[in-house]
C-alpha positions as CSV (number, residue, x, y, z in Angstrom):
1,X,114.7,87.2,100.8
2,X,115.1,85.8,97.4
3,X,115.4,82.3,98.5
4,X,112.1,80.5,98.7
5,X,113.3,78.5,101.7
6,X,114.2,81.7,103.5
7,X,110.8,83.2,102.7
8,X,109.1,80.2,104.2
9,X,111.2,80.5,107.3
10,X,110.3,84.2,107.7
11,X,106.6,83.4,107.2
12,X,106.7,81.0,110.1
13,X,108.7,83.4,112.3
14,X,106.4,86.3,111.4
15,X,103.3,84.4,112.4
16,X,104.9,83.2,115.6
17,X,106.3,86.7,116.5
18,X,109.8,85.4,116.1
19,X,111.2,88.2,113.9
20,X,113.3,90.9,115.5
21,X,112.1,94.5,114.8
22,X,114.4,95.1,111.8
23,X,113.5,91.8,110.2
24,X,109.8,92.5,110.8
25,X,110.1,95.9,109.1
26,X,111.8,94.3,106.1
27,X,109.2,91.6,105.9
28,X,106.3,94.0,106.0
29,X,107.8,96.1,103.2
30,X,108.2,92.9,101.2
31,X,104.5,92.0,101.8
32,X,103.4,95.4,100.7
33,X,105.0,94.8,97.3
34,X,103.8,91.2,97.0
35,X,100.0,90.4,97.3
36,X,100.8,86.7,96.8
37,X,103.1,86.7,99.8
38,X,100.3,88.4,101.9
39,X,97.9,85.6,101.1
40,X,100.6,82.9,101.9
41,X,101.1,84.6,105.3
42,X,97.3,84.6,106.0
43,X,97.0,80.9,105.0
44,X,99.9,79.9,107.2
45,X,98.3,81.8,110.1
46,X,94.9,80.1,109.6
47,X,96.5,76.7,109.5
48,X,98.4,77.4,112.8
49,X,95.1,78.4,114.4
50,X,93.5,75.1,113.4
51,X,96.4,73.0,114.6
52,X,96.6,74.9,117.9
53,X,92.9,75.2,118.6
54,X,92.4,75.2,122.3
55,X,89.0,73.6,122.0
56,X,90.6,70.5,120.4
57,X,92.9,70.1,123.4
58,X,90.0,70.6,125.8
59,X,88.1,67.9,123.9
60,X,90.8,65.3,124.4
61,X,91.1,66.4,128.1
62,X,87.4,65.7,128.6
63,X,87.7,62.3,126.9
64,X,90.6,61.3,129.2
65,X,88.5,62.3,132.2
66,X,85.9,59.5,131.8
67,X,88.3,56.6,131.7
68,X,87.3,55.4,135.2
69,X,83.7,54.5,134.4
70,X,82.4,50.9,134.5
71,X,83.2,48.3,131.9
72,X,80.3,49.2,129.7
73,X,81.3,52.8,129.9
74,X,84.9,52.0,129.0
75,X,83.7,50.1,125.9
76,X,81.7,53.1,124.8
77,X,84.6,55.4,125.5
78,X,86.9,53.2,123.4
79,X,84.5,53.3,120.5
80,X,84.0,57.0,120.9
81,X,87.7,57.6,121.0
82,X,88.2,55.6,117.8
83,X,85.5,57.6,116.1
84,X,87.0,60.9,117.2
85,X,90.4,59.9,116.0
86,X,89.0,59.0,112.6
87,X,87.3,62.3,112.3
88,X,90.5,64.1,113.3
89,X,92.5,62.2,110.7
90,X,89.8,63.0,108.0
91,X,90.1,66.7,108.9
92,X,93.8,66.7,108.6
93,X,93.5,64.8,105.3
94,X,91.1,67.4,103.9
95,X,93.4,70.2,105.0
96,X,96.4,68.6,103.2
97,X,94.4,68.0,100.0
98,X,93.0,71.6,99.9
99,X,95.9,73.6,101.3
100,X,99.0,71.9,99.9
101,X,98.1,72.4,96.2
102,X,97.1,76.0,96.9
103,X,100.4,76.6,98.8
104,X,102.4,75.0,95.9
105,X,100.6,77.2,93.4
106,X,101.3,80.3,95.5
107,X,105.0,79.3,95.7
108,X,105.2,78.8,92.0
109,X,103.6,82.2,91.4
110,X,106.0,83.9,93.7
111,X,109.0,82.2,91.9
112,X,107.6,83.2,88.5
113,X,107.4,86.8,89.7
114,X,111.1,86.7,90.3
115,X,111.7,86.5,86.5
116,X,109.6,89.5,85.5
117,X,111.7,92.0,83.6
118,X,112.3,95.6,84.9
119,X,111.7,97.8,81.9
120,X,113.8,100.7,83.0
121,X,116.8,98.5,83.4
122,X,116.1,96.4,80.2
123,X,116.2,99.6,78.1
124,X,119.8,100.3,79.2
125,X,121.3,96.9,78.7
126,X,124.1,97.0,76.1
127,X,124.6,100.8,76.4
128,X,127.9,102.4,77.6
129,X,127.9,105.9,79.1
130,X,131.7,106.2,79.1
131,X,132.7,104.0,76.2
132,X,135.6,106.2,75.1
133,X,137.6,105.2,78.2
134,X,136.0,102.0,79.4
135,X,135.6,98.8,77.4
136,X,133.7,95.9,79.0
137,X,134.9,92.4,77.9
138,X,132.8,90.2,80.2
139,X,130.0,89.4,80.9
140,X,127.8,89.9,77.8
141,X,124.6,91.9,78.2
142,X,122.3,89.1,79.2
143,X,123.4,85.8,80.5
144,X,121.7,82.7,81.9
145,X,123.5,80.5,84.5
146,X,122.9,77.9,87.1
147,X,122.8,78.9,90.8
148,X,126.2,77.5,91.6
149,X,128.1,79.7,89.0
150,X,130.6,82.5,89.3
151,X,130.2,85.5,87.0
152,X,133.4,86.8,85.6
153,X,133.7,90.6,85.0
154,X,136.5,91.8,82.9
155,X,137.2,95.3,81.4
156,X,139.9,97.5,80.0
157,X,140.5,101.2,80.5
158,X,142.4,103.2,77.9
159,X,143.8,105.9,80.1
160,X,143.7,107.1,83.7
161,X,141.7,104.1,85.0
162,X,139.6,104.8,88.1
163,X,138.3,102.3,90.7
164,X,134.9,100.9,89.8
165,X,132.1,99.4,91.9
166,X,129.9,96.5,90.9
167,X,126.3,96.4,92.2
168,X,123.7,93.6,91.9
169,X,120.0,94.3,92.1
170,X,116.9,92.1,92.0
171,X,114.1,92.6,89.4
172,X,112.4,95.1,91.7
173,X,115.4,97.3,91.8
174,X,116.4,96.4,95.4
175,X,120.2,96.3,95.9
176,X,121.5,92.9,96.9
177,X,125.3,93.3,96.6
178,X,127.8,96.1,96.3
179,X,131.6,95.5,96.0
180,X,134.3,97.6,97.4
181,X,136.1,99.9,94.9
182,X,138.0,97.6,92.4
183,X,141.3,98.8,91.1
184,X,142.0,95.7,89.0
185,X,140.3,95.0,85.7
186,X,138.8,91.7,86.8
187,X,136.2,90.6,89.4
188,X,134.6,87.3,90.3
189,X,131.0,87.3,91.5
190,X,129.6,84.1,93.1
191,X,125.8,84.0,92.8
192,X,124.9,81.0,95.0
193,X,123.4,83.3,97.7
194,X,121.0,85.1,95.3
195,X,118.6,82.2,94.7
196,X,116.7,81.8,91.5
197,X,115.4,84.7,89.5
198,X,116.3,87.7,87.3
199,X,119.0,90.0,88.5
200,X,120.7,93.1,87.2
201,X,124.3,94.2,87.6
202,X,125.7,97.7,87.3
203,X,129.3,99.0,86.9
204,X,129.8,102.4,88.5
205,X,132.8,104.7,88.2
206,X,133.0,107.9,90.1
207,X,129.2,107.7,90.9
208,X,128.5,107.4,87.1
209,X,126.8,104.4,85.5
210,X,129.1,102.8,83.0
211,X,127.4,99.6,82.0
212,X,124.4,97.5,83.0
213,X,123.4,93.9,82.2
214,X,121.2,91.0,83.5
215,X,121.8,87.6,85.0
216,X,119.1,84.9,84.9
217,X,119.6,82.2,87.5
218,X,117.8,79.0,86.9
């Protein structure tokens, strides 16, 4: 759900009852934490109502029902249909002018929220809880990378090395990735599936936090 394109897809599917129960549960939890997302869902729902308005379909059905009148009637119908079409296009134009900038602003605000720092994680960056036995070589505490990068983790253990686990969390603290236990001293982490935003990584050994850092993806 960190990808803006994925969020837009889930909004459409949520309003059309296309999410399965688990997806719907996750999406509702996300909306509870994000008022801007709630407003975007409501806006999308209202737009769908306008475009699917039954009265509009009934209006065109009634227009088509008077086509068999006399020549004078047909001329009036032709003029009336042109006028109705113009009004419909004007309405669509107004919606695009009013709603599109608002939607773009909402999207930008949602994206900006993905870069907000999490204070409890920020305070721990650079600290080592088991520095006597574990030495982190890469990455540095805070890094900024493009979305198609691979983050290299490297470390050394002085004695009795134990398997470690690498976790990645978003800036709300939600876990996005967790590796299997790693016996080697090197791990490559592709970030292309995370989307843009601020993310935090943790290195865990025997359920104890060893190191923590941040990744900013632009």
